[in-house]
C-alpha positions in Angstrom: 91.6 100.2 107.8 91.3 97.1 110.2 92.9 94.0 109.4 90.9 91.4 107.4 93.3 88.7 107.9 92.7 88.1 111.7 88.8 88.6 111.6 87.3 85.5 110.8 83.6 86.3 111.2 84.1 89.0 108.5 85.9 86.5 106.1 82.9 84.0 106.5 80.4 87.0 105.9 82.5 88.0 102.6 82.7 83.9 101.7 79.1 84.0 102.0 78.8 87.4 99.9 81.0 85.9 97.2 78.5 82.6 97.2 81.4 80.4 98.7 82.9 80.1 95.4 86.7 79.1 95.6 88.7 81.7 94.7 91.1 79.8 92.7 88.6 78.7 90.1 88.3 81.4 87.3 91.2 83.7 88.5 93.7 80.9 87.6 92.7 81.4 83.9 94.2 84.9 83.9 97.9 85.9 83.3 99.6 86.4 86.6 101.3 89.5 84.9 98.2 91.3 84.0 95.8 93.4 85.9 92.1 92.4 86.5 89.3 92.9 88.9 87.4 89.8 89.0 84.2 90.4 91.1 83.6 86.6 91.2 87.0 86.1 93.1 88.2 89.3 94.6 91.3 88.8 96.6 89.3 89.7 100.0 92.3 90.0 102.3 93.4 92.8 100.4 90.1 94.9 100.2 90.2 97.6 102.7 87.7 96.2 105.0 86.1 99.8 106.5 85.2 100.6 102.6 83.0 97.4 102.2 80.0 98.5 104.0 77.8 96.7 101.5 75.9 94.3 104.1 73.0 96.7 104.0 73.4 98.7 101.0 70.1 97.3 99.4 67.8 98.4 102.0 64.9 96.7 100.4 64.7 98.8 97.3 64.6 97.8 93.7 68.0 97.6 91.9 68.2 98.1 88.3 71.2 97.6 85.8 73.1 101.1 85.7 72.4 102.8 82.4 76.4 103.9 82.6 77.4 100.3 82.5 78.9 99.2 79.1 79.7 95.0 78.4 82.5 94.3 76.5 83.8 91.0 75.8 87.5 90.0 75.0 89.4 92.8 73.8 86.6 94.9 72.9 86.8 98.4 74.5 84.3 101.4 75.2 84.5 103.6 72.3 86.2 106.4 74.3 89.2 104.1 75.1 89.7 103.3 71.3 92.3 106.0 71.0 94.2 105.3 74.4 94.9 101.4 74.0 98.2 102.0 75.5 96.2 102.4 78.6 94.8 99.1 78.9 98.1 97.3 77.5 98.6 95.5 80.7 95.0 94.7 81.4 93.7 91.0 81.1 91.3 91.5 78.4 89.2 88.2 78.5 85.8 87.1 79.4 83.1 89.7 80.0 84.1 93.1 81.5 81.7 95.6 82.7 82.9 99.2 82.2 81.0 101.4 84.9 81.0 105.3 84.3 80.7 107.4 87.3 78.4 110.1 86.4 79.9 112.6 88.8 83.7 112.3 88.5 83.7 111.0 85.0 85.9 108.1 85.7 85.2 104.7 83.6 86.3 101.7 86.0 86.6 97.9 84.4 85.0 95.3 86.7 85.6 91.5 85.2 82.9 88.8 85.5 83.2 85.4 86.2 80.8 82.8 84.9 78.3 83.2 87.8 78.1 87.1 87.7 78.4 87.1 83.8 75.2 85.1 83.3 73.1 87.2 85.7 74.3 90.5 84.1 73.9 89.9 80.7 70.3 88.8 81.2 69.5 92.2 82.8 67.7 94.8 80.8 67.7 98.5 81.5 64.7 100.2 83.4 63.7 96.6 84.7 64.0 95.9 88.1 66.7 92.7 88.6 64.6 89.4 89.1 63.9 88.2 92.7 65.9 85.1 91.7 69.2 86.8 91.7 71.0 85.8 95.0 71.4 88.4 97.6 75.4 88.0 97.7 75.4 88.6 93.8 73.1 91.5 94.1 75.3 93.3 96.8 78.5 92.7 95.1 77.2 94.3 91.8 75.8 97.0 93.8 79.0 97.9 95.3 80.6 97.8 92.0 78.1 100.1 90.5 76.9 97.9 87.9 73.5 97.9 89.9 71.8 101.1 91.1 68.6 102.1 93.0 66.4 104.6 91.7 67.8 107.2 94.2 71.5 106.3 94.8 72.9 108.0 91.7 71.8 111.4 92.9 72.8 110.6 96.5 76.0 109.6 95.4 76.9 112.8 93.2 75.6 114.9 96.1 78.0 113.4 98.4 80.7 113.4 96.1 80.3 117.0 95.2 80.2 117.9 98.8 83.4 115.9 99.5 85.3 117.6 96.6 84.0 121.0 97.5 85.4 120.6 101.0 88.8 119.3 99.7 88.6 122.2 97.2 88.3 124.9 99.8 91.2 123.5 102.1 93.6 122.7 98.8 93.2 126.3 97.7 93.7 127.8 101.0 96.5 125.7 102.2 97.9 123.9 99.1 97.2 120.3 100.1 93.7 118.1 100.7 93.2 114.6 101.9 91.1 112.6 99.4 89.3 109.4 99.9 87.4 107.1 97.5 89.4 108.3 94.3 89.8 104.5 93.3 87.2 102.0 94.2 88.1 99.5 97.1 87.9 96.7 94.8 90.5 98.1 92.3 92.7 98.9 95.7 92.8 95.2 96.1 93.5 94.4 92.5 96.2 96.7 92.6 97.9 95.4 95.5 97.7 92.0 94.1 99.0 93.0 90.8 102.0 95.0 92.0 103.0 92.5 94.7 103.3 90.1 91.9 105.2 92.2 89.6 107.6 92.8 92.7 107.9 89.3 93.6 108.6 88.4 90.0 111.4 91.0 89.3 109.3 92.8 86.8 110.1 96.1 89.0 113.6 96.9 89.7 114.9 97.7 93.3 116.4 101.1 93.5 116.2 104.5 91.9 118.0 108.0 92.1 116.3 108.9 95.2 116.5 105.7 97.3 118.3 102.4 97.0 115.6 100.7 99.2 112.4 101.1 96.9 111.3 99.4 94.1 110.1 101.8 91.5 108.1 101.9 88.2 107.7 104.8 85.9 104.7 105.1 83.9 103.6 101.7 84.2 100.2 101.5 82.1 98.1 100.3 84.9 98.7 103.0 87.1 98.7 105.5 84.1 95.2 104.1 83.4 94.2 105.5 86.7 96.1 108.5 86.2 93.6 109.4 83.3 90.5 108.3 85.3 91.0 110.8 88.4 92.3 113.7 86.7 88.9 115.2 86.8 88.4 115.0 90.3 91.7 116.6 90.7 90.6 119.4 88.3 87.6 120.1 90.7 89.9 120.0 93.6 92.6 122.6 92.1 90.0 124.9 91.1 91.6 124.8 87.3 91.8 122.0 84.4 94.7 119.8 84.8 96.2 117.1 82.6 98.4 114.0 83.7 102.4 114.3 83.3 103.6 111.2 84.5 102.8 108.6 87.2 105.4 107.0 89.5 105.0 103.7 91.8 107.2 103.2 94.6 107.5 100.2 97.0 109.6 101.0 99.8 111.7 98.5 102.1 112.3 99.0 105.8 114.9 101.7 106.4 113.9 103.7 103.6 113.0 107.1 103.7 111.9 110.3 101.5 114.3 113.1 102.1 112.8 116.6 102.2 112.3 117.9 98.6 110.0 120.0 96.1 109.1 118.6 92.8 110.1 119.6 89.4 107.6 121.5 87.3 105.9 118.6 85.9 104.4 118.0 89.5 102.7 121.2 89.8 99.6 119.2 91.4 100.2 115.6 92.4 98.3 113.0 94.6 100.2 110.4 96.8 97.9 107.3 97.0 98.6 105.1 99.9 98.2 101.6 98.1 99.8 98.9 100.2 101.4 98.3 103.6 102.8 95.5 105.6 101.9 94.5 108.3 98.3 95.1 107.3 97.4 98.3 109.2 94.4 98.5 111.6 93.5 101.9 110.8 96.1 104.7 109.3 99.5 103.3 108.3 102.1 104.3 111.0 104.3 105.8 108.2 103.1 109.4 107.4 103.9 112.0 105.1 104.9 115.4 106.4 104.5 118.9 104.7 106.1 122.0 105.3 103.2 124.4 104.8 103.2 128.2 105.5 101.5 127.8 108.8 104.1 125.1 110.0 104.8 121.2 109.6 101.6 119.1 108.6 101.5 115.3 109.2 99.3 113.3 107.7 98.6 109.6 108.1 96.8 107.6 105.4 94.7 104.6 105.4 95.0 102.2 102.6 93.3 103.8 99.6 93.6 107.3 100.8 94.9 109.9 98.7 96.7 113.5 99.4 96.5 116.0 96.9 99.3 118.7 97.4 101.3 121.3 95.5 104.8 119.3 95.1 106.2 122.1 93.5 105.6 124.8 96.3 105.3 122.5 99.6 108.4 120.6 100.8 107.6 117.0 101.6 109.2 114.1 103.3 109.0 111.0 105.2 111.1 109.7 107.9 112.9 106.1 107.8 110.5 103.2 107.4 110.3 101.2 110.6 111.8 97.5 110.8 109.9 94.9 109.2 107.7 97.4 107.3 107.0 97.7 103.7 105.0 100.4 101.9 103.8 101.1 98.5 102.4 104.5 97.2 101.5 105.5 93.7 102.2 109.5 92.7 100.2 110.8 90.2 101.4 114.1 88.8 99.7 116.7 86.8 100.2 120.1 85.4 97.8 122.9 84.6 95.9 122.0 81.1 97.7 124.7 79.4 101.2 123.8 80.1 103.5 123.6 77.2 106.5 121.6 78.4 107.5 118.1 78.8 105.3 115.9 80.6 108.1 113.5 81.2 
């Protein structure tokens, strides 16, 4: 991904998109150790830039409130999360949260609304075009989050997603691995980068584990666990069979850290490694690839921020060489087993 830090024109455009609102106004009221994705005040420098192709999304078409969007206030949750409250135990449940379900992947994603966007969304009505008085920057950001949709966008996105998952499934079932993009919304990638940087900086994630003394590690962190469950449907499509989450692991590597060649235990029959963060900010893909020993030879996979790689961790040895000087890299490992797996999930 291109660096957003040294591109002033892009930052100026994004500031206009957000209406020029100070990014410290509403976000300052949120607990720093809680996860949130506040649309009014996104951490723009952490959003993967190439994923933000929102300038011309409206295309002059009418947009409507997404019928798969549910607005919840405070600690109220969508009904399907009522029995899984532990998954949102580290969320900042305050203000208005727009929960948007992806009709194709079944994932349910939360977007927090600050005062400006909150007042707009609460006044929208299903099946009615949004008023012309809604500013263009608000329209763009709400559509990018999926809160607003055009008449043809749902079907178009479903077709694109089905085709992408179909290609990944063919590769995965033939070779045991497949790159995956778009598993997690780029706004959430930015929010996750902010969240985990804060936890590491304040000592809430310990340094060192059984594999490496040079990585911060968190086992079954509740925020990662939430996304773990949300992307299970997509992995089932790629794996060609129903899967269920076993455990999730976050690892943030310091320079000099390496991932020695290994295969995973039975709880990791199907895995996704998601590239969450890297420093210095990469231009495109990060310079620290994961390598897989496939039957046809060694496969080297370079990932950009937000990219996932699905692989059979119990069958394909995988590893990374030592991380370069002055570099840090953060990944989330989402592990799954077959739906009929009867062993321990830990």
